[in-house]
C-alpha positions in Angstrom: 0.7 -29.9 -22.1 0.8 -27.2 -24.6 3.1 -24.2 -24.6 2.9 -20.6 -25.7 6.5 -19.6 -25.8 7.2 -18.0 -22.3 3.5 -17.1 -21.9 2.5 -19.7 -19.3 0.9 -19.8 -15.9 2.5 -21.5 -12.9 -0.3 -23.4 -11.3 -0.5 -25.2 -8.0 -2.1 -28.7 -8.3 -2.1 -31.7 -6.0 0.4 -30.3 -3.6 3.0 -29.2 -6.2 3.6 -26.3 -8.5 3.6 -27.3 -12.2 3.6 -25.5 -15.5 0.1 -25.1 -17.0 -0.2 -24.4 -20.7 -2.4 -21.3 -20.4 -1.1 -18.1 -21.9 -1.5 -14.7 -20.2 -2.8 -13.2 -23.4 -5.7 -15.6 -23.2 -6.7 -14.1 -19.9 -6.3 -10.6 -21.2 -8.4 -11.4 -24.3 -11.2 -12.8 -22.2 -10.7 -16.5 -23.2 -10.3 -17.3 -19.5 -13.1 -15.9 -17.3 -12.1 -15.3 -13.7 -15.1 -15.8 -11.4 -16.3 -14.4 -8.1 -14.1 -17.0 -6.3 -10.9 -15.7 -8.0 -8.7 -12.9 -6.9 -5.8 -11.1 -8.6 -3.0 -10.3 -6.1 -0.7 -7.5 -7.4 2.6 -7.8 -5.5 4.7 -4.8 -4.7 4.5 -2.8 -7.9 6.2 0.1 -6.2 8.7 2.8 -7.3 11.4 1.0 -5.2 11.4 -2.1 -7.4 11.4 -0.5 -10.9 14.4 1.1 -12.6 15.3 4.3 -10.8 14.2 2.9 -7.4 16.4 1.9 -4.5 16.1 -1.9 -5.2 15.2 -2.1 -8.9 14.2 -5.3 -10.6 15.4 -5.5 -14.2 12.5 -4.5 -16.5 10.2 -4.2 -13.4 8.2 -1.4 -15.1 7.6 -3.5 -18.2 4.9 -5.6 -16.5 2.7 -2.6 -15.6 0.8 -2.4 -19.0 0.0 -6.1 -18.9 -1.2 -5.9 -15.3 -3.4 -3.0 -16.3 -4.9 -5.2 -19.1 -5.4 -8.2 -16.9 -6.9 -6.5 -13.8 -10.3 -5.5 -15.3 -11.1 -9.2 -15.9 -11.1 -9.7 -12.1 -14.0 -8.7 -9.8 -11.6 -9.0 -6.8 -8.1 -7.4 -6.8 -5.8 -7.0 -3.8 -2.5 -5.2 -3.9 0.5 -5.5 -1.6 3.0 -2.8 -0.5 6.4 -3.2 1.1 6.3 -0.7 3.9 9.5 -0.6 6.0 10.4 1.4 9.0 13.6 3.4 9.0 16.4 1.2 10.3 14.5 -2.0 9.5 16.1 -5.3 10.6 16.4 -6.3 6.9 18.6 -3.3 5.9 22.3 -3.8 5.6 22.8 -0.3 7.1 21.3 -1.6 10.4 24.1 -4.1 10.8 27.6 -3.0 11.5 30.1 -4.3 9.0 27.5 -5.6 6.6 26.8 -4.5 3.0 23.8 -5.0 0.8 23.1 -8.6 -0.2 25.2 -10.1 2.6 23.3 -12.4 4.9 22.9 -12.5 8.7 21.2 -14.9 11.2 18.1 -13.6 12.9 15.9 -15.4 15.4 13.7 -16.6 12.6 16.5 -17.8 10.3 18.8 -16.5 7.6 18.1 -13.0 6.4 19.3 -11.4 3.1 20.3 -7.8 3.9 19.0 -5.3 1.5 19.7 -1.7 0.6 17.4 0.7 2.5 14.2 0.6 0.5 10.4 1.2 0.6 10.6 3.3 3.7 7.2 4.3 5.0 5.9 7.6 3.6 8.6 8.1 1.0 8.1 8.4 -2.8 10.2 5.2 -3.1 7.5 3.2 -1.3 4.6 4.5 -3.3 2.6 2.3 -5.7 3.8 3.1 -9.2 1.8 5.9 -10.8 1.2 4.0 -14.0 -0.5 1.1 -12.3 -4.2 1.8 -13.0 -6.5 -0.5 -10.9 -9.2 1.7 -9.5 -11.4 -1.2 -8.4 -8.7 -2.8 -6.1 -10.4 -3.6 -2.9 -7.5 -3.8 -0.4 -3.8 -2.8 0.0 -1.9 -5.2 2.3 1.1 -3.4 3.8 3.9 -5.8 4.9 7.4 -5.5 6.4 6.3 -2.7 8.7 7.3 -4.6 11.9 10.8 -3.4 12.8 12.2 -6.8 13.8 10.9 -9.1 11.0 11.1 -9.0 7.2 8.1 -9.9 5.0 8.1 -11.3 1.5 4.8 -13.1 1.4 1.4 -11.4 1.1 0.1 -14.0 3.6 2.8 -14.7 6.2 5.8 -12.8 7.4 9.3 -14.1 7.4 9.1 -15.5 11.0 6.5 -17.9 9.5 4.2 -17.2 12.4 2.8 -13.6 11.9 -0.1 -13.5 9.5 -0.9 -10.4 7.4 -4.7 -11.1 7.6 -5.0 -11.7 3.9 -6.0 -15.4 4.3 -9.0 -14.5 6.4 -10.0 -11.7 4.2 -10.1 -13.9 1.1 -11.8 -16.9 2.8 -14.5 -14.7 4.2 -15.3 -13.6 0.7 -15.4 -17.1 -0.7 -12.1 -16.8 -2.8 -10.7 -20.2 -3.7 -8.1 -19.3 -6.4 -5.3 -16.7 -6.3 -3.7 -15.3 -9.4 -0.4 -13.5 -8.7 1.5 -10.9 -10.6 4.2 -8.3 -9.7 7.7 -8.1 -8.2 9.8 -9.9 -7.7 9.2 -13.4 -9.1 11.9 -15.1 -6.9 11.0 -13.4 -3.6 7.7 -11.8 -2.8 5.7 -13.4 -5.7 7.1 -16.9 -5.1 6.6 -16.8 -1.3 3.1 -15.5 -1.8 2.3 -18.3 -4.2 3.6 -21.0 -1.9 1.8 -19.5 1.2 -1.4 -19.2 -0.8 -1.2 -22.9 -1.5 -0.5 -23.7 2.1 -3.5 -21.7 3.2 -5.7 -23.9 1.0 -6.0 -21.8 -2.1 -5.2 -22.8 -5.7 -2.4 -20.5 -6.7 -1.5 -19.3 -10.2 1.6 -17.2 -11.1 1.1 -15.3 -14.3 4.7 -15.5 -15.5 4.7 -12.8 -18.1 3.3 -10.3 -15.5 6.3 -10.8 -13.2 10.0 -10.1 -13.2 12.7 -11.5 -11.0 16.0 -10.6 -9.4 17.8 -13.8 -10.4 19.9 -12.2 -13.1 21.4 -9.7 -10.8 24.7 -10.1 -8.9 25.5 -11.5 -6.5 23.9 -14.9 -7.4 22.8 -15.6 -3.8 20.1 -13.0 -4.1 18.0 -15.7 -5.7 15.4 -16.9 -3.3 14.9 -20.7 -2.6 11.2 -20.0 -3.0 11.7 -19.4 -6.7 13.1 -22.9 -7.1 10.2 -24.4 -5.2 7.9 -23.0 -7.9 8.9 -26.0 -10.1 9.3 -28.6 -7.4 7.4 -30.4 -4.7 5.4 -28.2 -2.3 4.4 -29.3 1.2 0.9 -28.5 2.1 1.8 -28.4 5.8 
């Protein structure tokens, strides 16, 4: 396996996620040619998740120029958009005595409680104005169900409710999903894992993502991020 500094893809192969020595610049320069069976999924590049937003990811805005360079290489591009109701179950403000980044138990498991963010119809929830992908085919809105959070582009946090993206991609003959966006250790990671479980090959373009793992408190890090380098069940 070759390496290109940090510029590597995470690729799903044989039921596990492993590093592949393919640099993101190679894709941007046309050395890797996505085909009609490939899709670029741009995850949650919204005002909320960049500096100045309500739940900013460090350097979240730095990936936008690279995504803009990568996207024209793909015939198929899908975007996701966090789209919460006011008083959403995942907001700390909804739970008496809780503060952001505490956890609570919900019917579907442990939930990290977030600051109010990406509320429907607000500027905070809008796709970032500098993201230029006019040929994007679809925006998948997620997290709009009041009583369940949603990280993955494919499956909500109850692990039962589908977003519809799996069927959309399969009907169009897509077999491989490239993922970019925010944040690496939550929505991007869960989307990659669920893409694999749905039967797609999944590739995370690391340079075109940023994560929350460096923020306090440390428990903000999602277990899905650690799964990117370890065994992945196909069940």
